[in-house]
mmCIF file of the N, C-alpha and C atoms, coordinates in Angstrom:
data_MODEL
# 
_entry.id   MODEL 
# 
loop_
_atom_site.group_PDB 
_atom_site.id 
_atom_site.type_symbol 
_atom_site.label_atom_id 
_atom_site.label_alt_id 
_atom_site.label_comp_id 
_atom_site.label_asym_id 
_atom_site.label_entity_id 
_atom_site.label_seq_id 
_atom_site.pdbx_PDB_ins_code 
_atom_site.Cartn_x 
_atom_site.Cartn_y 
_atom_site.Cartn_z 
_atom_site.occupancy 
_atom_site.B_iso_or_equiv 
_atom_site.pdbx_formal_charge 
_atom_site.auth_seq_id 
_atom_site.auth_comp_id 
_atom_site.auth_asym_id 
_atom_site.auth_atom_id 
_atom_site.pdbx_PDB_model_num 
ATOM 1   N N  . MET A 1 1  ? 20.949 6.967   7.524  1.00 0.00 ? 1  MET A N  1 
ATOM 2   C CA . MET A 1 1  ? 19.953 7.991   7.797  1.00 0.00 ? 1  MET A CA 1 
ATOM 3   C C  . MET A 1 1  ? 18.956 7.439   8.820  1.00 0.00 ? 1  MET A C  1 
ATOM 4   N N  . MET A 1 2  ? 18.661 8.244   9.802  1.00 0.00 ? 2  MET A N  1 
ATOM 5   C CA . MET A 1 2  ? 17.681 7.858   10.809 1.00 0.00 ? 2  MET A CA 1 
ATOM 6   C C  . MET A 1 2  ? 16.302 8.372   10.402 1.00 0.00 ? 2  MET A C  1 
ATOM 7   N N  . ILE A 1 3  ? 15.296 7.515   10.583 1.00 0.00 ? 3  ILE A N  1 
ATOM 8   C CA . ILE A 1 3  ? 13.904 7.918   10.416 1.00 0.00 ? 3  ILE A CA 1 
ATOM 9   C C  . ILE A 1 3  ? 13.193 7.613   11.726 1.00 0.00 ? 3  ILE A C  1 
ATOM 10  N N  . TYR A 1 4  ? 12.053 8.262   11.928 1.00 0.00 ? 4  TYR A N  1 
ATOM 11  C CA . TYR A 1 4  ? 11.408 8.203   13.231 1.00 0.00 ? 4  TYR A CA 1 
ATOM 12  C C  . TYR A 1 4  ? 9.937  7.866   13.103 1.00 0.00 ? 4  TYR A C  1 
ATOM 13  N N  . LYS A 1 5  ? 9.454  7.112   14.067 1.00 0.00 ? 5  LYS A N  1 
ATOM 14  C CA . LYS A 1 5  ? 8.038  6.764   14.174 1.00 0.00 ? 5  LYS A CA 1 
ATOM 15  C C  . LYS A 1 5  ? 7.551  7.281   15.517 1.00 0.00 ? 5  LYS A C  1 
ATOM 16  N N  . VAL A 1 6  ? 6.519  8.086   15.489 1.00 0.00 ? 6  VAL A N  1 
ATOM 17  C CA . VAL A 1 6  ? 5.888  8.574   16.712 1.00 0.00 ? 6  VAL A CA 1 
ATOM 18  C C  . VAL A 1 6  ? 4.696  7.669   16.991 1.00 0.00 ? 6  VAL A C  1 
ATOM 19  N N  . CYS A 1 7  ? 4.582  7.220   18.219 1.00 0.00 ? 7  CYS A N  1 
ATOM 20  C CA . CYS A 1 7  ? 3.443  6.372   18.583 1.00 0.00 ? 7  CYS A CA 1 
ATOM 21  C C  . CYS A 1 7  ? 3.140  6.541   20.063 1.00 0.00 ? 7  CYS A C  1 
ATOM 22  N N  . SER A 1 8  ? 1.992  6.063   20.452 1.00 0.00 ? 8  SER A N  1 
ATOM 23  C CA . SER A 1 8  ? 1.626  6.106   21.871 1.00 0.00 ? 8  SER A CA 1 
ATOM 24  C C  . SER A 1 8  ? 2.395  5.022   22.621 1.00 0.00 ? 8  SER A C  1 
ATOM 25  N N  . LYS A 1 9  ? 2.456  5.180   23.924 1.00 0.00 ? 9  LYS A N  1 
ATOM 26  C CA . LYS A 1 9  ? 3.111  4.157   24.742 1.00 0.00 ? 9  LYS A CA 1 
ATOM 27  C C  . LYS A 1 9  ? 2.388  2.822   24.608 1.00 0.00 ? 9  LYS A C  1 
ATOM 28  N N  . ALA A 1 10 ? 1.069  2.848   24.480 1.00 0.00 ? 10 ALA A N  1 
ATOM 29  C CA . ALA A 1 10 ? 0.294  1.607   24.322 1.00 0.00 ? 10 ALA A CA 1 
ATOM 30  C C  . ALA A 1 10 ? 0.686  0.879   23.037 1.00 0.00 ? 10 ALA A C  1 
ATOM 31  N N  . VAL A 1 11 ? 0.851  1.622   21.945 1.00 0.00 ? 11 VAL A N  1 
ATOM 32  C CA . VAL A 1 11 ? 1.272  1.007   20.676 1.00 0.00 ? 11 VAL A CA 1 
ATOM 33  C C  . VAL A 1 11 ? 2.680  0.445   20.827 1.00 0.00 ? 11 VAL A C  1 
ATOM 34  N N  . TRP A 1 12 ? 3.574  1.187   21.481 1.00 0.00 ? 12 TRP A N  1 
ATOM 35  C CA . TRP A 1 12 ? 4.932  0.699   21.690 1.00 0.00 ? 12 TRP A CA 1 
ATOM 36  C C  . TRP A 1 12 ? 4.925  -0.604  22.488 1.00 0.00 ? 12 TRP A C  1 
ATOM 37  N N  . GLU A 1 13 ? 4.110  -0.679  23.525 1.00 0.00 ? 13 GLU A N  1 
ATOM 38  C CA . GLU A 1 13 ? 4.031  -1.911  24.313 1.00 0.00 ? 13 GLU A CA 1 
ATOM 39  C C  . GLU A 1 13 ? 3.523  -3.070  23.454 1.00 0.00 ? 13 GLU A C  1 
ATOM 40  N N  . GLU A 1 14 ? 2.595  -2.797  22.544 1.00 0.00 ? 14 GLU A N  1 
ATOM 41  C CA . GLU A 1 14 ? 2.103  -3.823  21.615 1.00 0.00 ? 14 GLU A CA 1 
ATOM 42  C C  . GLU A 1 14 ? 3.220  -4.282  20.682 1.00 0.00 ? 14 GLU A C  1 
ATOM 43  N N  . ILE A 1 15 ? 3.951  -3.325  20.111 1.00 0.00 ? 15 ILE A N  1 
ATOM 44  C CA . ILE A 1 15 ? 5.039  -3.641  19.181 1.00 0.00 ? 15 ILE A CA 1 
ATOM 45  C C  . ILE A 1 15 ? 6.080  -4.527  19.865 1.00 0.00 ? 15 ILE A C  1 
ATOM 46  N N  . ARG A 1 16 ? 6.414  -4.217  21.086 1.00 0.00 ? 16 ARG A N  1 
ATOM 47  C CA . ARG A 1 16 ? 7.452  -4.958  21.813 1.00 0.00 ? 16 ARG A CA 1 
ATOM 48  C C  . ARG A 1 16 ? 7.105  -6.426  21.998 1.00 0.00 ? 16 ARG A C  1 
ATOM 49  N N  . GLN A 1 17 ? 5.837  -6.778  21.971 1.00 0.00 ? 17 GLN A N  1 
ATOM 50  C CA . GLN A 1 17 ? 5.400  -8.158  22.170 1.00 0.00 ? 17 GLN A CA 1 
ATOM 51  C C  . GLN A 1 17 ? 5.448  -8.982  20.880 1.00 0.00 ? 17 GLN A C  1 
ATOM 52  N N  . LEU A 1 18 ? 5.649  -8.325  19.748 1.00 0.00 ? 18 LEU A N  1 
ATOM 53  C CA . LEU A 1 18 ? 5.546  -8.982  18.449 1.00 0.00 ? 18 LEU A CA 1 
ATOM 54  C C  . LEU A 1 18 ? 6.906  -9.230  17.823 1.00 0.00 ? 18 LEU A C  1 
ATOM 55  N N  . THR A 1 19 ? 6.948  -10.172 16.884 1.00 0.00 ? 19 THR A N  1 
ATOM 56  C CA . THR A 1 19 ? 8.166  -10.396 16.106 1.00 0.00 ? 19 THR A CA 1 
ATOM 57  C C  . THR A 1 19 ? 8.159  -9.590  14.818 1.00 0.00 ? 19 THR A C  1 
ATOM 58  N N  . SER A 1 20 ? 6.981  -9.136  14.392 1.00 0.00 ? 20 SER A N  1 
ATOM 59  C CA . SER A 1 20 ? 6.868  -8.223  13.250 1.00 0.00 ? 20 SER A CA 1 
ATOM 60  C C  . SER A 1 20 ? 5.634  -7.358  13.468 1.00 0.00 ? 20 SER A C  1 
ATOM 61  N N  . TRP A 1 21 ? 5.602  -6.226  12.808 1.00 0.00 ? 21 TRP A N  1 
ATOM 62  C CA . TRP A 1 21 ? 4.507  -5.262  12.998 1.00 0.00 ? 21 TRP A CA 1 
ATOM 63  C C  . TRP A 1 21 ? 4.182  -4.636  11.657 1.00 0.00 ? 21 TRP A C  1 
ATOM 64  N N  . ASN A 1 22 ? 2.899  -4.586  11.318 1.00 0.00 ? 22 ASN A N  1 
ATOM 65  C CA . ASN A 1 22 ? 2.471  -4.065  10.020 1.00 0.00 ? 22 ASN A CA 1 
ATOM 66  C C  . ASN A 1 22 ? 2.016  -2.618  10.064 1.00 0.00 ? 22 ASN A C  1 
ATOM 67  N N  . GLY A 1 23 ? 2.048  -1.999  11.228 1.00 0.00 ? 23 GLY A N  1 
ATOM 68  C CA . GLY A 1 23 ? 1.703  -0.591  11.333 1.00 0.00 ? 23 GLY A CA 1 
ATOM 69  C C  . GLY A 1 23 ? 0.486  -0.333  12.193 1.00 0.00 ? 23 GLY A C  1 
ATOM 70  N N  . SER A 1 24 ? 0.285  0.949   12.454 1.00 0.00 ? 24 SER A N  1 
ATOM 71  C CA . SER A 1 24 ? -0.869 1.404   13.234 1.00 0.00 ? 24 SER A CA 1 
ATOM 72  C C  . SER A 1 24 ? -2.119 1.357   12.358 1.00 0.00 ? 24 SER A C  1 
ATOM 73  N N  . PRO A 1 25 ? -3.287 1.552   12.938 1.00 0.00 ? 25 PRO A N  1 
ATOM 74  C CA . PRO A 1 25 ? -4.501 1.617   12.107 1.00 0.00 ? 25 PRO A CA 1 
ATOM 75  C C  . PRO A 1 25 ? -4.403 2.672   10.999 1.00 0.00 ? 25 PRO A C  1 
ATOM 76  N N  . HIS A 1 26 ? -3.790 3.822   11.287 1.00 0.00 ? 26 HIS A N  1 
ATOM 77  C CA . HIS A 1 26 ? -3.615 4.854   10.250 1.00 0.00 ? 26 HIS A CA 1 
ATOM 78  C C  . HIS A 1 26 ? -2.659 4.381   9.157  1.00 0.00 ? 26 HIS A C  1 
ATOM 79  N N  . ASP A 1 27 ? -1.578 3.708   9.558  1.00 0.00 ? 27 ASP A N  1 
ATOM 80  C CA . ASP A 1 27 ? -0.633 3.176   8.578  1.00 0.00 ? 27 ASP A CA 1 
ATOM 81  C C  . ASP A 1 27 ? -1.327 2.162   7.671  1.00 0.00 ? 27 ASP A C  1 
ATOM 82  N N  . LEU A 1 28 ? -2.086 1.262   8.275  1.00 0.00 ? 28 LEU A N  1 
ATOM 83  C CA . LEU A 1 28 ? -2.779 0.225   7.504  1.00 0.00 ? 28 LEU A CA 1 
ATOM 84  C C  . LEU A 1 28 ? -3.798 0.845   6.554  1.00 0.00 ? 28 LEU A C  1 
ATOM 85  N N  . ARG A 1 29 ? -4.507 1.865   7.021  1.00 0.00 ? 29 ARG A N  1 
ATOM 86  C CA . ARG A 1 29 ? -5.485 2.548   6.172  1.00 0.00 ? 29 ARG A CA 1 
ATOM 87  C C  . ARG A 1 29 ? -4.800 3.176   4.952  1.00 0.00 ? 29 ARG A C  1 
ATOM 88  N N  . ASP A 1 30 ? -3.627 3.780   5.179  1.00 0.00 ? 30 ASP A N  1 
ATOM 89  C CA . ASP A 1 30 ? -2.932 4.485   4.107  1.00 0.00 ? 30 ASP A CA 1 
ATOM 90  C C  . ASP A 1 30 ? -2.053 3.577   3.254  1.00 0.00 ? 30 ASP A C  1 
ATOM 91  N N  . GLY A 1 31 ? -1.819 2.353   3.707  1.00 0.00 ? 31 GLY A N  1 
ATOM 92  C CA . GLY A 1 31 ? -1.057 1.394   2.915  1.00 0.00 ? 31 GLY A CA 1 
ATOM 93  C C  . GLY A 1 31 ? 0.448  1.460   3.103  1.00 0.00 ? 31 GLY A C  1 
ATOM 94  N N  . PHE A 1 32 ? 0.913  2.209   4.088  1.00 0.00 ? 32 PHE A N  1 
ATOM 95  C CA . PHE A 1 32 ? 2.344  2.282   4.373  1.00 0.00 ? 32 PHE A CA 1 
ATOM 96  C C  . PHE A 1 32 ? 2.542  2.751   5.813  1.00 0.00 ? 32 PHE A C  1 
ATOM 97  N N  . ILE A 1 33 ? 3.717  2.470   6.353  1.00 0.00 ? 33 ILE A N  1 
ATOM 98  C CA . ILE A 1 33 ? 4.027  2.923   7.705  1.00 0.00 ? 33 ILE A CA 1 
ATOM 99  C C  . ILE A 1 33 ? 4.568  4.344   7.620  1.00 0.00 ? 33 ILE A C  1 
ATOM 100 N N  . HIS A 1 34 ? 3.952  5.236   8.370  1.00 0.00 ? 34 HIS A N  1 
ATOM 101 C CA . HIS A 1 34 ? 4.357  6.641   8.386  1.00 0.00 ? 34 HIS A CA 1 
ATOM 102 C C  . HIS A 1 34 ? 5.622  6.819   9.224  1.00 0.00 ? 34 HIS A C  1 
ATOM 103 N N  . PHE A 1 35 ? 6.641  7.385   8.628  1.00 0.00 ? 35 PHE A N  1 
ATOM 104 C CA . PHE A 1 35 ? 7.869  7.751   9.316  1.00 0.00 ? 35 PHE A CA 1 
ATOM 105 C C  . PHE A 1 35 ? 8.116  9.230   9.082  1.00 0.00 ? 35 PHE A C  1 
ATOM 106 N N  . SER A 1 36 ? 8.959  9.824   9.902  1.00 0.00 ? 36 SER A N  1 
ATOM 107 C CA . SER A 1 36 ? 9.352  11.220  9.746  1.00 0.00 ? 36 SER A CA 1 
ATOM 108 C C  . SER A 1 36 ? 10.863 11.316  9.797  1.00 0.00 ? 36 SER A C  1 
ATOM 109 N N  . THR A 1 37 ? 11.403 12.308  9.100  1.00 0.00 ? 37 THR A N  1 
ATOM 110 C CA . THR A 1 37 ? 12.810 12.647  9.267  1.00 0.00 ? 37 THR A CA 1 
ATOM 111 C C  . THR A 1 37 ? 12.915 13.544  10.496 1.00 0.00 ? 37 THR A C  1 
ATOM 112 N N  . ALA A 1 38 ? 14.122 13.786  10.946 1.00 0.00 ? 38 ALA A N  1 
ATOM 113 C CA . ALA A 1 38 ? 14.312 14.652  12.113 1.00 0.00 ? 38 ALA A CA 1 
ATOM 114 C C  . ALA A 1 38 ? 13.700 16.028  11.879 1.00 0.00 ? 38 ALA A C  1 
ATOM 115 N N  . SER A 1 39 ? 13.840 16.554  10.673 1.00 0.00 ? 39 SER A N  1 
ATOM 116 C CA . SER A 1 39 ? 13.315 17.894  10.397 1.00 0.00 ? 39 SER A CA 1 
ATOM 117 C C  . SER A 1 39 ? 11.790 17.923  10.303 1.00 0.00 ? 39 SER A C  1 
ATOM 118 N N  . GLN A 1 40 ? 11.148 16.786  10.131 1.00 0.00 ? 40 GLN A N  1 
ATOM 119 C CA . GLN A 1 40 ? 9.687  16.715  10.040 1.00 0.00 ? 40 GLN A CA 1 
ATOM 120 C C  . GLN A 1 40 ? 9.007  16.443  11.383 1.00 0.00 ? 40 GLN A C  1 
ATOM 121 N N  . LEU A 1 41 ? 9.767  16.035  12.383 1.00 0.00 ? 41 LEU A N  1 
ATOM 122 C CA . LEU A 1 41 ? 9.176  15.577  13.644 1.00 0.00 ? 41 LEU A CA 1 
ATOM 123 C C  . LEU A 1 41 ? 8.279  16.611  14.315 1.00 0.00 ? 41 LEU A C  1 
ATOM 124 N N  . ASP A 1 42 ? 8.722  17.838  14.415 1.00 0.00 ? 42 ASP A N  1 
ATOM 125 C CA . ASP A 1 42 ? 7.924  18.862  15.085 1.00 0.00 ? 42 ASP A CA 1 
ATOM 126 C C  . ASP A 1 42 ? 6.565  19.004  14.412 1.00 0.00 ? 42 ASP A C  1 
ATOM 127 N N  . GLY A 1 43 ? 6.554  19.097  13.090 1.00 0.00 ? 43 GLY A N  1 
ATOM 128 C CA . GLY A 1 43 ? 5.296  19.223  12.355 1.00 0.00 ? 43 GLY A CA 1 
ATOM 129 C C  . GLY A 1 43 ? 4.414  17.993  12.494 1.00 0.00 ? 43 GLY A C  1 
ATOM 130 N N  . THR A 1 44 ? 5.019  16.824  12.474 1.00 0.00 ? 44 THR A N  1 
ATOM 131 C CA . THR A 1 44 ? 4.265  15.575  12.630 1.00 0.00 ? 44 THR A CA 1 
ATOM 132 C C  . THR A 1 44 ? 3.558  15.537  13.979 1.00 0.00 ? 44 THR A C  1 
ATOM 133 N N  . VAL A 1 45 ? 4.288  15.850  15.029 1.00 0.00 ? 45 VAL A N  1 
ATOM 134 C CA . VAL A 1 45 ? 3.697  15.809  16.371 1.00 0.00 ? 45 VAL A CA 1 
ATOM 135 C C  . VAL A 1 45 ? 2.606  16.864  16.506 1.00 0.00 ? 45 VAL A C  1 
ATOM 136 N N  . ARG A 1 46 ? 2.861  18.069  16.027 1.00 0.00 ? 46 ARG A N  1 
ATOM 137 C CA . ARG A 1 46 ? 1.859  19.139  16.132 1.00 0.00 ? 46 ARG A CA 1 
ATOM 138 C C  . ARG A 1 46 ? 0.582  18.795  15.359 1.00 0.00 ? 46 ARG A C  1 
ATOM 139 N N  . LYS A 1 47 ? 0.734  18.207  14.179 1.00 0.00 ? 47 LYS A N  1 
ATOM 140 C CA . LYS A 1 47 ? -0.423 17.930  13.323 1.00 0.00 ? 47 LYS A CA 1 
ATOM 141 C C  . LYS A 1 47 ? -1.205 16.691  13.758 1.00 0.00 ? 47 LYS A C  1 
ATOM 142 N N  . HIS A 1 48 ? -0.505 15.638  14.107 1.00 0.00 ? 48 HIS A N  1 
ATOM 143 C CA . HIS A 1 48 ? -1.165 14.348  14.325 1.00 0.00 ? 48 HIS A CA 1 
ATOM 144 C C  . HIS A 1 48 ? -1.269 13.907  15.788 1.00 0.00 ? 48 HIS A C  1 
ATOM 145 N N  . TYR A 1 49 ? -0.522 14.551  16.677 1.00 0.00 ? 49 TYR A N  1 
ATOM 146 C CA . TYR A 1 49 ? -0.487 14.097  18.069 1.00 0.00 ? 49 TYR A CA 1 
ATOM 147 C C  . TYR A 1 49 ? -0.685 15.230  19.075 1.00 0.00 ? 49 TYR A C  1 
ATOM 148 N N  . ALA A 1 50 ? -1.277 16.324  18.643 1.00 0.00 ? 50 ALA A N  1 
ATOM 149 C CA . ALA A 1 50 ? -1.464 17.488  19.521 1.00 0.00 ? 50 ALA A CA 1 
ATOM 150 C C  . ALA A 1 50 ? -2.210 17.096  20.790 1.00 0.00 ? 50 ALA A C  1 
ATOM 151 N N  . GLY A 1 51 ? -1.681 17.514  21.917 1.00 0.00 ? 51 GLY A N  1 
ATOM 152 C CA . GLY A 1 51 ? -2.333 17.266  23.196 1.00 0.00 ? 51 GLY A CA 1 
ATOM 153 C C  . GLY A 1 51 ? -2.061 15.913  23.818 1.00 0.00 ? 51 GLY A C  1 
ATOM 154 N N  . GLN A 1 52 ? -1.442 15.009  23.084 1.00 0.00 ? 52 GLN A N  1 
ATOM 155 C CA . GLN A 1 52 ? -1.146 13.683  23.639 1.00 0.00 ? 52 GLN A CA 1 
ATOM 156 C C  . GLN A 1 52 ? 0.135  13.752  24.471 1.00 0.00 ? 52 GLN A C  1 
ATOM 157 N N  . THR A 1 53 ? 0.126  13.083  25.586 1.00 0.00 ? 53 THR A N  1 
ATOM 158 C CA . THR A 1 53 ? 1.281  13.151  26.482 1.00 0.00 ? 53 THR A CA 1 
ATOM 159 C C  . THR A 1 53 ? 1.992  11.817  26.665 1.00 0.00 ? 53 THR A C  1 
ATOM 160 N N  . ASP A 1 54 ? 1.467  10.758  26.092 1.00 0.00 ? 54 ASP A N  1 
ATOM 161 C CA . ASP A 1 54 ? 2.053  9.424   26.294 1.00 0.00 ? 54 ASP A CA 1 
ATOM 162 C C  . ASP A 1 54 ? 2.822  8.954   25.065 1.00 0.00 ? 54 ASP A C  1 
ATOM 163 N N  . LEU A 1 55 ? 3.527  9.863   24.402 1.00 0.00 ? 55 LEU A N  1 
ATOM 164 C CA . LEU A 1 55 ? 4.158  9.536   23.128 1.00 0.00 ? 55 LEU A CA 1 
ATOM 165 C C  . LEU A 1 55 ? 5.544  8.926   23.302 1.00 0.00 ? 55 LEU A C  1 
ATOM 166 N N  . MET A 1 56 ? 5.857  8.041   22.383 1.00 0.00 ? 56 MET A N  1 
ATOM 167 C CA . MET A 1 56 ? 7.178  7.432   22.290 1.00 0.00 ? 56 MET A CA 1 
ATOM 168 C C  . MET A 1 56 ? 7.755  7.825   20.933 1.00 0.00 ? 56 MET A C  1 
ATOM 169 N N  . LEU A 1 57 ? 9.062  7.947   20.876 1.00 0.00 ? 57 LEU A N  1 
ATOM 170 C CA . LEU A 1 57 ? 9.741  8.238   19.623 1.00 0.00 ? 57 LEU A CA 1 
ATOM 171 C C  . LEU A 1 57 ? 10.659 7.063   19.317 1.00 0.00 ? 57 LEU A C  1 
ATOM 172 N N  . LEU A 1 58 ? 10.356 6.363   18.235 1.00 0.00 ? 58 LEU A N  1 
ATOM 173 C CA . LEU A 1 58 ? 11.160 5.221   17.815 1.00 0.00 ? 58 LEU A CA 1 
ATOM 174 C C  . LEU A 1 58 ? 12.118 5.686   16.731 1.00 0.00 ? 58 LEU A C  1 
ATOM 175 N N  . ALA A 1 59 ? 13.391 5.386   16.882 1.00 0.00 ? 59 ALA A N  1 
ATOM 176 C CA . ALA A 1 59 ? 14.412 5.764   15.908 1.00 0.00 ? 59 ALA A CA 1 
ATOM 177 C C  . ALA A 1 59 ? 14.842 4.514   15.151 1.00 0.00 ? 59 ALA A C  1 
ATOM 178 N N  . ILE A 1 60 ? 14.818 4.606   13.825 1.00 0.00 ? 60 ILE A N  1 
ATOM 179 C CA . ILE A 1 60 ? 15.143 3.464   12.969 1.00 0.00 ? 60 ILE A CA 1 
ATOM 180 C C  . ILE A 1 60 ? 16.242 3.873   12.004 1.00 0.00 ? 60 ILE A C  1 
ATOM 181 N N  . ASP A 1 61 ? 17.272 3.060   11.892 1.00 0.00 ? 61 ASP A N  1 
ATOM 182 C CA . ASP A 1 61 ? 18.327 3.305   10.917 1.00 0.00 ? 61 ASP A CA 1 
ATOM 183 C C  . ASP A 1 61 ? 17.836 2.781   9.578  1.00 0.00 ? 61 ASP A C  1 
ATOM 184 N N  . ALA A 1 62 ? 17.503 3.681   8.666  1.00 0.00 ? 62 ALA A N  1 
ATOM 185 C CA . ALA A 1 62 ? 16.926 3.309   7.374  1.00 0.00 ? 62 ALA A CA 1 
ATOM 186 C C  . ALA A 1 62 ? 17.928 2.618   6.462  1.00 0.00 ? 62 ALA A C  1 
ATOM 187 N N  . GLU A 1 63 ? 19.192 2.637   6.807  1.00 0.00 ? 63 GLU A N  1 
ATOM 188 C CA . GLU A 1 63 ? 20.207 2.019   5.960  1.00 0.00 ? 63 GLU A CA 1 
ATOM 189 C C  . GLU A 1 63 ? 20.493 0.570   6.339  1.00 0.00 ? 63 GLU A C  1 
ATOM 190 N N  . LEU A 1 64 ? 19.864 0.066   7.380  1.00 0.00 ? 64 LEU A N  1 
ATOM 191 C CA . LEU A 1 64 ? 20.091 -1.335  7.777  1.00 0.00 ? 64 LEU A CA 1 
ATOM 192 C C  . LEU A 1 64 ? 19.357 -2.279  6.870  1.00 0.00 ? 64 LEU A C  1 
# 
């Protein structure tokens, strides 16, 4: 099953420099990394990223 993380390009560039990542400030505040299923992506972007144009979509195989 694929799960998805929406983030800004700046966050993606930060992640790429690291060997591990504990999440965005929102993830850390909530105590878990927020992911979406394919069917949740539209709602996630509309609710949390409205108006942002520098978004990246990270796809993660949850079964690995």
